[in-house]
C-alpha positions as CSV (number, residue, x, y, z in Angstrom):
1,M,-100.7,-2.4,70.6
2,P,-103.9,-2.7,72.6
3,E,-104.1,-0.7,75.8
4,E,-103.7,-2.7,79.0
5,S,-106.7,-2.7,81.2
6,P,-106.1,-0.9,84.5
7,T,-105.6,-3.0,87.6
8,L,-108.6,-2.8,89.8
9,P,-108.2,-1.9,93.4
10,P,-108.9,-4.6,96.1
11,S,-112.4,-4.6,97.4
12,V,-113.2,-2.9,100.6
13,S,-113.8,-6.3,102.3
14,T,-110.3,-7.6,101.1
15,A,-108.6,-4.4,102.3
16,H,-110.4,-4.8,105.7
17,R,-109.3,-8.4,106.0
18,N,-105.7,-7.6,105.1
19,A,-105.6,-4.8,107.7
20,A,-107.0,-7.2,110.3
21,V,-104.5,-9.8,109.5
22,L,-101.6,-7.3,109.7
23,L,-102.8,-6.1,113.2
24,L,-103.1,-9.7,114.5
25,L,-99.8,-10.8,113.0
26,G,-97.9,-7.6,114.1
27,F,-99.0,-7.8,117.7
28,A,-98.2,-11.5,117.8
29,V,-94.7,-10.7,116.6
30,T,-94.2,-7.8,119.0
31,I,-95.4,-9.9,122.0
32,A,-93.1,-12.7,121.0
33,A,-90.2,-10.1,120.9
34,M,-91.0,-8.9,124.4
35,A,-91.2,-12.6,125.6
36,I,-87.6,-13.2,124.4
37,H,-86.3,-9.8,125.4
38,P,-83.2,-10.4,127.7
39,V,-83.1,-8.9,131.2
40,A,-80.0,-7.6,132.7
41,H,-79.1,-9.3,136.1
42,T,-76.5,-6.9,137.3
43,H,-75.9,-3.2,137.3
44,E,-72.1,-3.4,137.9
45,L,-70.3,-2.0,134.9
46,D,-68.1,-4.9,134.2
47,G,-70.7,-7.5,134.8
48,F,-73.3,-5.6,132.6
49,L,-70.9,-5.3,129.7
50,R,-70.0,-8.9,129.9
51,E,-73.6,-9.9,130.1
52,M,-74.5,-7.8,127.1
53,N,-71.6,-9.1,125.1
54,E,-72.5,-12.8,125.8
55,G,-76.2,-12.2,125.0
56,Q,-75.7,-9.9,122.0
57,L,-77.3,-12.1,119.4
58,L,-80.4,-12.5,121.5
59,N,-80.6,-8.8,122.3
60,R,-80.1,-7.8,118.6
61,G,-82.6,-10.4,117.5
62,A,-85.3,-9.5,120.0
63,H,-85.1,-5.8,119.1
64,A,-85.1,-6.6,115.3
65,L,-88.2,-8.7,115.8
66,A,-89.8,-5.9,117.8
67,I,-89.1,-3.4,115.1
68,A,-90.6,-5.8,112.4
69,G,-93.6,-6.3,114.6
70,I,-94.2,-2.6,115.1
71,C,-93.9,-1.9,111.4
72,V,-96.5,-4.6,110.6
73,V,-98.8,-3.2,113.3
74,F,-98.4,0.3,111.8
75,C,-99.4,-1.1,108.3
76,G,-102.6,-2.7,110.0
77,F,-103.4,0.6,111.7
78,I,-103.2,2.5,108.4
79,G,-105.8,0.1,107.0
80,L,-107.9,0.6,110.1
81,A,-107.8,4.4,109.7
82,D,-108.8,4.1,106.0
83,A,-111.7,1.9,107.0
84,M,-112.8,4.5,109.7
85,G,-112.6,7.3,107.1
86,L,-109.6,9.5,106.6
87,R,-111.8,12.4,105.8
88,L,-112.4,12.7,109.6
89,A,-109.9,15.0,111.3
90,A,-109.7,12.8,114.5
91,V,-108.8,9.7,112.3
92,R,-106.0,11.6,110.5
93,C,-104.6,13.1,113.7
94,G,-104.7,9.6,115.3
95,L,-102.8,8.2,112.3
96,V,-100.2,11.0,112.6
97,A,-99.9,10.2,116.4
98,M,-99.5,6.6,115.7
99,G,-96.8,7.3,113.1
100,V,-94.9,9.4,115.7
101,G,-95.2,6.7,118.2
102,V,-94.0,4.0,115.8
103,V,-91.0,6.0,114.7
104,A,-90.0,6.7,118.4
105,L,-90.3,3.0,119.3
106,I,-88.2,2.0,116.3
107,A,-85.6,4.5,117.5
108,A,-85.7,3.1,121.0
109,A,-85.4,-0.5,119.8
110,T,-82.4,0.6,117.6
111,I,-80.7,2.3,120.4
112,N,-81.2,-0.6,122.9
113,G,-80.7,-3.4,120.4
114,Q,-77.9,-2.1,118.3
115,I,-76.1,1.0,119.6
116,L,-76.0,0.0,123.3
117,T,-75.0,-3.5,122.3
118,N,-72.2,-2.2,120.1
119,V,-70.8,-0.1,123.0
120,A,-71.0,-3.2,125.3
121,V,-69.2,-5.4,122.8
122,R,-66.5,-2.7,122.3
123,Y,-65.6,-2.5,126.0
124,A,-66.5,-5.9,127.4
125,E,-63.1,-7.5,126.8
126,L,-61.0,-4.5,128.2
127,E,-59.6,-4.4,131.7
128,P,-61.9,-2.7,134.3
129,A,-59.9,0.6,134.3
130,K,-60.4,1.0,130.6
131,Q,-64.1,0.3,130.7
132,E,-65.0,3.6,132.5
133,P,-65.6,5.6,129.3
134,A,-68.4,3.1,128.5
135,R,-70.3,4.2,131.6
136,A,-71.2,7.6,130.2
137,L,-72.0,6.1,126.8
138,L,-74.3,3.6,128.4
139,V,-76.1,6.3,130.5
140,F,-76.6,8.3,127.4
141,C,-78.0,5.3,125.4
142,M,-80.4,4.5,128.2
143,A,-81.6,8.1,128.6
144,A,-82.2,8.3,124.9
145,N,-83.9,4.9,124.9
146,H,-86.3,6.0,127.7
147,A,-87.0,9.3,126.0
148,C,-88.0,7.5,122.8
149,D,-90.0,4.9,124.7
150,H,-91.9,7.7,126.4
151,L,-92.7,9.4,123.1
152,G,-93.8,6.1,121.7
153,V,-96.1,5.3,124.5
154,I,-97.7,8.8,124.3
155,G,-98.0,8.7,120.5
156,M,-99.6,5.3,120.2
157,S,-101.9,5.9,123.2
158,A,-103.1,9.2,121.8
159,A,-103.9,7.5,118.5
160,V,-106.0,4.8,120.2
161,A,-107.8,7.4,122.3
162,L,-108.6,9.6,119.2
163,W,-109.8,6.6,117.2
164,S,-111.9,5.4,120.1
165,I,-113.7,8.7,120.4
166,V,-114.7,8.3,116.7
167,F,-115.9,4.8,117.5
168,L,-117.9,6.1,120.5
169,S,-119.7,8.5,118.2
170,R,-121.0,5.6,116.0
171,G,-123.5,4.0,118.2
172,R,-123.9,0.9,120.1
173,S,-122.1,-1.4,117.7
174,T,-118.8,0.1,118.5
175,R,-119.4,1.5,121.9
176,T,-117.3,-1.2,123.7
177,L,-114.4,-0.7,121.4
178,G,-114.6,3.0,122.0
179,I,-114.9,2.9,125.8
180,L,-112.0,0.4,126.2
181,G,-109.9,2.4,123.7
182,V,-110.4,5.6,125.6
183,I,-109.5,4.0,128.9
184,G,-106.6,2.1,127.3
185,G,-105.3,5.3,125.7
186,I,-105.5,7.5,128.7
187,I,-104.3,5.2,131.6
188,P,-100.8,4.4,130.1
189,V,-100.1,8.1,129.6
190,V,-101.3,9.1,133.1
191,A,-99.2,6.2,134.6
192,L,-96.2,7.2,132.6
193,L,-96.4,10.9,133.6
194,A,-97.0,9.9,137.2
195,G,-93.9,7.7,137.2
196,Q,-96.0,4.5,137.6
197,L,-95.1,2.9,134.3
198,P,-91.4,2.2,134.3
199,M,-89.8,1.6,130.9
200,T,-88.5,-1.8,131.9
201,V,-89.3,-5.0,130.1
202,H,-92.3,-5.7,132.3
203,G,-93.5,-2.1,132.3
204,F,-93.3,-1.7,128.5
205,G,-94.7,-5.2,128.1
206,A,-97.8,-4.2,130.0
207,F,-98.2,-1.3,127.6
208,V,-97.9,-3.6,124.6
209,L,-100.5,-5.9,126.0
210,V,-103.0,-3.0,126.4
211,Q,-102.4,-1.9,122.8
212,A,-102.6,-5.6,121.7
213,V,-106.0,-6.1,123.3
214,W,-107.5,-3.0,121.6
215,G,-105.8,-3.9,118.3
216,V,-107.3,-7.4,118.3
217,M,-110.7,-5.9,119.0
218,A,-110.2,-3.4,116.1
219,A,-109.1,-6.3,113.9
220,L,-112.3,-8.2,114.7
221,W,-114.3,-5.0,113.8
222,L,-112.6,-5.0,110.5
223,L,-113.2,-8.7,109.9
224,R,-117.0,-8.1,110.6
225,G,-116.9,-5.7,107.7
226,G,-116.2,-2.4,109.5
227,R,-117.8,0.5,107.7
228,Q,-117.0,4.2,107.6
229,G,-119.4,6.3,109.5
């Protein structure tokens, strides 16, 4: 039998275009997930459990959508790192930091969207006296969720800062991308450590918007035929 000809890899321009599309699509999905994310209107235990139980489908769906968006964004960032040049230590370190951040945010979304919801559904229909065990479980879920959110913000911000330093070193054509990325990578971490970036829907939403602005700019660089330096 004749040997099959090997499959040729996609051209660099096609790979860049695919990465750009993934970044744009991923951030659009993630922002959509934040837009439909439910907000609790009460902090009383019985009211919170009832609210979570009644809105469980929306809560699960919003967090599942967020996980999907984050995964697509990560695929796009892998393409960006490849286009920048994985031989560079800063690019590889940025990709590792981004991976850590993405895994942490997936864990946070799983806790908030699935585990916490399951606890609420389990206790929502019980009489108030029997709901007390849920309080400690909810506190633990929220603490774990915040810890994962913090790690996610730090990891993704560090990646953007590292990649932006590389862009700064490549001259005038990528200077704006580099400057905005360094600023956008440092400010969220400083705000988080200073207690000025609460991990609420609005606080985390602001972080996502900062990441999205830089991600869109990186996607445009790829669409213009970004080259390894």
